[in-house]
C-alpha positions as CSV (number, residue, x, y, z in Angstrom):
1,X,21.8,136.6,-35.2
2,X,21.2,139.6,-32.9
3,X,20.4,142.8,-34.8
4,X,21.8,145.0,-32.1
5,X,22.6,148.8,-32.5
6,X,26.0,149.9,-33.9
7,X,27.0,146.6,-35.4
8,X,26.5,144.4,-38.5
9,X,26.2,145.3,-42.1
10,X,26.0,149.0,-43.0
11,X,23.7,149.6,-46.0
12,X,23.7,152.5,-48.5
13,X,21.3,155.0,-47.0
14,X,20.2,156.0,-50.5
15,X,18.6,152.6,-51.3
16,X,15.9,151.7,-48.7
17,X,14.1,149.4,-51.1
18,X,17.3,147.5,-51.9
19,X,18.1,146.7,-48.3
20,X,17.0,143.0,-47.9
21,X,19.1,142.0,-44.9
22,X,18.2,143.5,-41.5
23,X,20.5,146.4,-40.6
24,X,20.9,148.9,-37.8
25,X,23.3,151.2,-39.6
26,X,23.4,153.0,-42.9
27,X,26.2,154.9,-44.6
28,X,26.1,158.3,-46.3
29,X,28.9,159.8,-48.4
30,X,28.2,163.6,-48.2
31,X,29.6,165.3,-51.3
32,X,30.6,168.9,-50.4
33,X,29.1,170.2,-53.6
34,X,25.7,168.9,-52.5
35,X,26.1,170.1,-49.0
36,X,27.0,173.7,-49.7
37,X,25.8,174.8,-53.1
38,X,26.3,178.4,-52.2
39,X,28.8,179.9,-49.7
40,X,27.5,179.5,-46.2
41,X,24.2,178.0,-47.3
42,X,24.0,174.4,-46.3
43,X,21.5,172.1,-48.0
44,X,20.7,169.8,-45.0
45,X,17.1,169.3,-46.1
46,X,18.1,168.2,-49.5
47,X,20.8,165.9,-48.1
48,X,18.4,164.3,-45.6
49,X,15.9,163.7,-48.4
50,X,18.6,162.1,-50.6
51,X,19.6,159.8,-47.8
52,X,16.1,159.2,-46.5
53,X,16.8,160.4,-43.0
54,X,13.2,160.3,-41.9
55,X,12.7,156.8,-43.2
56,X,15.7,155.4,-41.3
57,X,14.9,157.4,-38.1
58,X,11.5,155.9,-38.0
59,X,13.1,152.4,-38.0
60,X,15.7,153.1,-35.4
61,X,18.5,152.8,-37.9
62,X,21.5,155.1,-37.3
63,X,24.0,156.8,-39.7
64,X,27.7,156.6,-40.5
65,X,28.6,159.9,-42.2
66,X,31.6,160.7,-44.4
67,X,32.3,164.0,-46.1
68,X,33.8,163.6,-49.5
69,X,35.8,166.1,-51.5
70,X,36.9,163.8,-54.3
71,X,34.9,160.7,-55.4
72,X,36.1,159.1,-58.6
73,X,33.3,158.3,-61.1
74,X,32.9,157.6,-64.8
75,X,32.3,161.2,-65.7
76,X,34.4,164.3,-65.4
77,X,33.0,166.2,-62.4
78,X,33.6,168.2,-59.2
79,X,32.8,167.1,-55.7
80,X,33.7,170.5,-54.2
81,X,31.3,173.3,-54.9
82,X,31.7,175.3,-58.1
83,X,32.0,178.5,-56.2
84,X,34.8,177.1,-54.1
85,X,36.6,175.8,-57.2
86,X,36.7,179.3,-58.5
87,X,37.6,180.8,-55.1
88,X,40.6,178.5,-54.8
89,X,41.8,179.6,-58.2
90,X,40.9,176.3,-59.8
91,X,44.0,174.8,-58.2
92,X,44.2,171.1,-58.1
93,X,44.4,168.1,-60.5
94,X,41.8,166.9,-63.0
95,X,42.4,163.2,-63.5
96,X,41.3,160.4,-65.7
97,X,42.6,157.2,-64.2
98,X,41.7,153.5,-64.4
99,X,39.5,153.8,-61.3
100,X,37.6,156.9,-62.5
101,X,37.6,160.5,-63.3
102,X,37.3,163.5,-61.0
103,X,39.1,166.4,-59.5
104,X,41.7,166.3,-56.6
105,X,41.7,169.8,-55.0
106,X,44.8,171.6,-53.8
107,X,44.5,170.7,-50.1
108,X,47.1,173.3,-49.1
109,X,44.7,176.1,-50.3
110,X,44.0,178.5,-47.4
111,X,40.5,179.1,-48.9
112,X,39.8,175.4,-49.0
113,X,41.0,174.8,-45.4
114,X,39.0,177.7,-44.1
115,X,35.8,176.7,-45.9
116,X,36.2,173.1,-44.8
117,X,36.5,174.2,-41.2
118,X,33.2,176.1,-41.5
119,X,31.6,173.1,-43.2
120,X,32.5,170.7,-40.4
121,X,31.3,173.2,-37.8
122,X,28.0,173.5,-39.5
123,X,27.7,169.7,-39.8
124,X,28.4,169.3,-36.1
125,X,25.9,171.9,-35.2
126,X,23.3,169.8,-37.0
127,X,24.4,166.3,-36.1
128,X,26.8,166.3,-33.1
129,X,24.0,165.6,-30.6
130,X,21.6,163.8,-33.0
131,X,21.1,160.2,-31.7
132,X,20.4,159.1,-35.3
133,X,24.0,159.7,-36.2
134,X,26.3,157.0,-34.8
135,X,29.8,157.5,-36.2
136,X,31.8,160.1,-38.2
137,X,34.4,158.9,-40.6
138,X,37.1,161.5,-41.3
139,X,36.8,161.5,-45.1
140,X,37.6,165.0,-46.6
141,X,41.1,164.1,-47.8
142,X,41.9,161.9,-50.9
143,X,40.0,159.8,-53.3
144,X,36.7,158.5,-51.8
145,X,37.7,160.2,-48.6
146,X,40.2,157.4,-48.0
147,X,43.3,159.5,-47.3
148,X,45.3,158.6,-50.4
149,X,45.8,160.0,-53.9
150,X,47.2,158.4,-57.0
151,X,50.7,157.5,-55.8
152,X,52.3,156.0,-58.9
153,X,53.1,157.1,-62.5
154,X,51.5,157.9,-64.8
155,X,49.1,160.4,-63.3
156,X,50.6,160.7,-59.8
157,X,48.8,163.2,-57.6
158,X,51.0,164.5,-54.7
159,X,49.5,163.8,-51.3
160,X,49.6,166.7,-48.8
161,X,52.0,166.6,-45.8
162,X,51.0,166.1,-42.2
163,X,51.2,169.8,-41.5
164,X,48.3,170.3,-44.0
165,X,46.2,167.2,-43.3
166,X,46.2,168.0,-39.6
167,X,44.2,171.2,-40.5
168,X,41.4,168.9,-41.9
169,X,41.4,166.8,-38.8
170,X,41.2,169.6,-36.2
171,X,37.7,170.7,-37.0
172,X,36.3,167.2,-36.6
173,X,38.0,166.9,-33.2
174,X,36.9,170.3,-32.1
175,X,33.2,170.3,-33.3
176,X,32.2,166.6,-33.2
177,X,32.9,166.2,-29.5
178,X,29.9,163.8,-28.9
179,X,30.6,161.3,-31.7
180,X,33.1,158.5,-32.2
181,X,35.6,159.6,-34.9
182,X,37.3,157.1,-37.3
183,X,40.2,157.5,-39.7
184,X,41.2,155.4,-42.7
185,X,44.5,154.2,-41.2
186,X,46.6,154.9,-38.1
187,X,48.2,158.4,-38.0
188,X,49.8,160.5,-35.4
189,X,46.6,162.5,-35.0
190,X,44.4,159.4,-34.8
191,X,46.5,158.0,-32.0
192,X,46.7,161.4,-30.2
193,X,42.9,161.8,-30.2
194,X,42.0,158.2,-29.6
195,X,40.1,157.7,-32.8
196,X,38.7,154.5,-34.3
197,X,39.8,153.2,-37.8
198,X,38.0,152.1,-40.9
199,X,39.4,149.5,-43.3
200,X,37.9,150.0,-46.7
201,X,39.7,147.0,-48.1
202,X,38.3,144.4,-45.7
203,X,38.4,140.8,-47.0
204,X,41.6,141.1,-49.0
205,X,44.3,139.3,-47.1
206,X,47.2,141.5,-48.2
207,X,45.3,144.8,-47.6
208,X,43.8,143.7,-44.2
209,X,46.4,141.5,-42.6
210,X,49.7,142.5,-44.3
211,X,48.8,146.2,-44.2
212,X,45.9,147.4,-42.0
213,X,46.6,144.9,-39.1
214,X,50.3,145.4,-39.4
215,X,49.9,149.2,-39.5
216,X,48.0,149.5,-36.2
217,X,49.9,146.8,-34.3
218,X,53.4,147.8,-35.3
219,X,53.2,151.3,-36.9
220,X,54.5,152.0,-40.4
221,X,56.1,154.6,-42.7
222,X,53.6,156.3,-44.9
223,X,54.3,155.7,-48.5
224,X,52.6,159.0,-49.3
225,X,54.3,161.4,-47.0
226,X,57.3,159.3,-45.7
227,X,56.2,160.2,-42.1
228,X,56.5,157.5,-39.5
229,X,53.0,156.8,-38.2
230,X,52.6,155.2,-34.7
231,X,51.0,151.9,-33.8
232,X,47.5,152.0,-32.3
233,X,47.5,148.4,-31.0
234,X,44.5,148.5,-28.7
235,X,42.5,151.3,-30.4
236,X,39.5,149.1,-30.7
237,X,39.1,148.9,-26.9
238,X,37.9,152.5,-26.8
239,X,37.1,153.3,-30.4
240,X,35.4,151.3,-33.2
241,X,36.9,149.3,-36.0
242,X,34.8,149.6,-39.1
243,X,35.1,149.8,-42.9
244,X,33.8,148.0,-45.9
245,X,34.5,145.0,-48.1
246,X,36.9,145.3,-51.1
247,X,35.1,144.6,-54.4
248,X,32.2,142.2,-54.5
249,X,31.4,141.3,-50.9
250,X,29.7,138.1,-51.8
251,X,33.0,136.6,-52.8
252,X,34.1,136.6,-49.1
253,X,31.0,134.6,-48.0
254,X,31.6,131.6,-50.2
255,X,32.3,128.4,-48.3
256,X,36.0,128.5,-49.4
257,X,36.5,132.1,-48.2
258,X,34.4,132.3,-45.1
259,X,37.0,131.1,-42.6
260,X,39.5,133.7,-43.8
261,X,36.8,136.4,-43.6
262,X,35.9,135.5,-40.0
263,X,39.6,135.4,-39.1
264,X,40.1,138.9,-40.4
265,X,37.1,140.1,-38.5
266,X,38.4,138.6,-35.2
267,X,42.0,139.9,-35.8
268,X,40.9,143.4,-36.6
269,X,38.0,143.6,-34.0
270,X,35.4,144.7,-36.6
271,X,32.1,146.1,-35.4
272,X,30.4,146.9,-38.7
273,X,31.1,146.9,-42.5
274,X,29.5,148.8,-45.4
275,X,28.2,150.2,-47.6
276,X,30.1,147.6,-49.6
277,X,28.6,144.6,-47.8
278,X,25.9,142.0,-48.8
279,X,23.0,143.8,-47.2
280,X,21.1,143.4,-50.5
281,X,21.5,139.6,-50.5
282,X,18.1,137.8,-50.7
283,X,17.2,136.4,-47.2
284,X,17.4,132.7,-47.0
285,X,19.5,132.4,-50.1
286,X,22.6,130.2,-50.5
287,X,24.9,132.6,-48.6
288,X,22.5,133.2,-45.7
289,X,24.1,130.6,-43.3
290,X,27.5,132.0,-43.9
291,X,26.3,135.6,-43.5
292,X,24.6,134.7,-40.2
293,X,27.8,133.1,-38.9
294,X,29.7,136.2,-39.8
295,X,27.1,138.5,-38.1
296,X,27.2,136.3,-35.0
297,X,31.0,137.0,-34.9
298,X,31.5,140.7,-35.4
299,X,30.7,143.5,-32.9
300,X,29.7,142.8,-29.3
301,X,27.7,139.7,-28.2
302,X,26.8,139.7,-24.5
303,X,26.0,136.4,-22.8
304,X,24.9,136.5,-19.2
305,X,26.6,133.4,-17.9
306,X,25.7,133.6,-14.3
307,X,23.6,135.7,-12.0
308,X,24.0,135.5,-8.2
309,X,21.7,137.1,-5.7
310,X,19.7,136.3,-2.5
311,X,16.9,133.8,-2.7
312,X,14.7,135.8,-0.3
313,X,14.5,139.5,0.7
314,X,12.2,141.6,2.8
315,X,10.6,144.9,1.7
316,X,13.0,147.7,2.4
317,X,16.1,145.5,2.1
318,X,18.6,145.5,-0.8
319,X,18.9,142.9,-3.5
320,X,22.6,142.4,-4.3
321,X,22.9,141.1,-7.9
322,X,26.3,139.9,-9.3
323,X,26.5,139.2,-13.0
324,X,29.2,137.4,-15.0
325,X,28.9,138.5,-18.6
326,X,30.9,137.0,-21.5
327,X,31.4,139.1,-24.6
328,X,31.7,136.5,-27.3
329,X,32.0,139.0,-30.1
330,X,35.1,140.8,-31.5
331,X,34.6,144.3,-29.9
332,X,33.1,146.2,-27.0
333,X,30.0,148.4,-27.0
334,X,31.2,152.0,-27.4
335,X,28.4,154.0,-25.9
336,X,27.6,154.7,-22.2
337,X,24.2,153.0,-22.0
338,X,23.0,152.0,-18.5
339,X,22.6,148.5,-17.2
340,X,19.3,148.1,-15.5
341,X,18.3,145.5,-13.0
342,X,14.6,145.3,-12.1
343,X,12.0,143.0,-10.5
344,X,8.6,142.2,-12.0
345,X,5.6,140.7,-10.3
346,X,3.8,137.5,-11.3
347,X,1.8,139.5,-13.9
348,X,5.1,140.7,-15.5
349,X,4.8,144.3,-14.3
350,X,8.1,145.9,-13.4
351,X,7.7,147.1,-9.8
352,X,11.1,148.5,-9.0
353,X,14.3,149.1,-11.0
354,X,17.7,150.7,-10.8
355,X,20.1,152.0,-13.4
356,X,23.5,150.8,-12.2
357,X,26.8,152.6,-12.4
358,X,28.2,149.7,-14.4
359,X,30.1,150.8,-17.5
360,X,29.1,148.4,-20.3
361,X,31.8,149.9,-22.5
362,X,34.4,148.0,-20.5
363,X,32.9,144.6,-21.5
364,X,35.6,143.7,-23.9
365,X,35.8,140.2,-25.5
366,X,36.1,137.7,-22.6
367,X,34.4,137.7,-19.2
368,X,33.4,140.7,-17.1
369,X,31.7,141.2,-13.8
370,X,28.9,143.6,-12.8
371,X,27.6,144.2,-9.3
372,X,24.3,146.0,-8.9
373,X,22.4,146.9,-5.7
374,X,18.6,147.2,-6.0
375,X,16.8,148.8,-3.1
376,X,13.4,147.3,-2.5
377,X,10.6,149.7,-1.5
378,X,9.3,149.2,2.1
379,X,5.8,148.9,0.8
380,X,6.6,146.2,-1.8
381,X,4.0,143.4,-1.4
382,X,5.2,139.9,-0.6
383,X,5.3,137.3,-3.3
384,X,7.3,135.7,-6.0
385,X,9.1,138.1,-8.4
386,X,11.3,137.8,-11.5
387,X,14.7,139.5,-11.6
388,X,15.3,141.1,-14.9
389,X,18.3,142.6,-16.7
390,X,18.4,145.1,-19.6
391,X,20.7,147.6,-21.3
392,X,18.7,150.8,-21.8
393,X,18.9,153.2,-24.8
394,X,19.3,156.5,-23.0
395,X,17.3,158.4,-25.7
396,X,14.2,156.2,-25.4
397,X,14.7,154.9,-21.8
398,X,13.7,151.5,-23.1
399,X,15.8,148.3,-23.5
400,X,17.9,148.7,-26.6
401,X,20.4,145.8,-26.6
402,X,19.6,142.1,-26.8
403,X,21.6,139.6,-24.8
404,X,22.6,136.4,-26.5
405,X,20.5,134.3,-24.1
406,X,17.0,132.9,-24.2
407,X,13.9,134.3,-22.5
408,X,13.6,137.8,-24.0
409,X,10.4,139.4,-22.9
410,X,8.3,141.6,-25.3
411,X,9.6,144.7,-23.5
412,X,13.3,143.7,-24.2
413,X,14.2,142.7,-20.7
414,X,15.8,139.3,-19.9
415,X,14.8,137.2,-16.9
416,X,17.7,136.0,-14.6
417,X,15.6,134.0,-12.2
418,X,13.1,134.5,-9.3
419,X,13.3,136.0,-5.9
420,X,10.9,135.7,-3.0
421,X,9.8,138.9,-1.2
422,X,8.7,137.9,2.3
423,X,7.0,140.2,4.8
424,X,8.1,138.2,7.8
């Protein structure tokens, strides 16, 4: 299993001690009431303490963020601030339903829409260029931020029309310009802005295959608004497919269910799942082999199958390196991290390197080719050198992605073979 960035299980950021499986992502549901206890005063320090930002940063683990206005729980409560509840005239629906109690705000309220825009702008000012934040899920609307409300009697809660929900989408697109955005299901806006999608009912055949997969491959008519929503057939090529398991995630890792779980991952091109995921499963336990097989399937998995370059070069010449890379995972890598080719001397010291123009985001499942030209310094001493490959994290400048091949050096670079530098 390669515990590479932006893929795998996504743990609950509130529970560092409970995370037993290795993770590179954690999830945070940000309740508006906790974010903005007073108008215009944002409690970022408190939020970051609750979700242990410093702890995860120190371990190189990144965040998936979702703003929530309505999260059903066992108690009667508000997830929007008390001051905003009063400012909106207390308009909305208090509910007590089989899946929980809470308050569904009146999404058409001009006061709510305006305050929400300011909230997302403030969040973006804080996190849009923060490398510790990986993805932004467009929650905001509906129970759990899942873009639906109770749609059947008794207790039906009307869902807002597209003309209203678009006003909750616009601030994300405007202010989170540097982060991949994901929506719960395909919509006209998600297609227009090239967003990713998150399937919060992963594992259930009907919800994932009959609904989620069908929705984004063929389009569908929303049962909530009666709008026709477009297909987003290849959304995963440019934007991620995420989500979480439905119910107890361990069920989907039993021997009898694993094949279906993996099939759903391949069909929907999943990169990561959580916080409902078995990240708290004891390592080495009875489900570990099945967990490992699943983790070897999802996200990107780069195998350098072939490297072609000259056997001998002279100082001052160019080493031409051609790579054939197979992505044996379900999805691309969604960030513009540079591919580096370098040569190291017999003591292992990197003597010269180049960051190529190769765009690793284009390495979709299947085989891809990269050609890199490495100019050798005129004063490079003769001898036997090792040719190395790495994908660099632009924030640290260090190798940040492991290839699924052997030979990884302690510095994270992978040897491709040797080359002789001859002075004559």
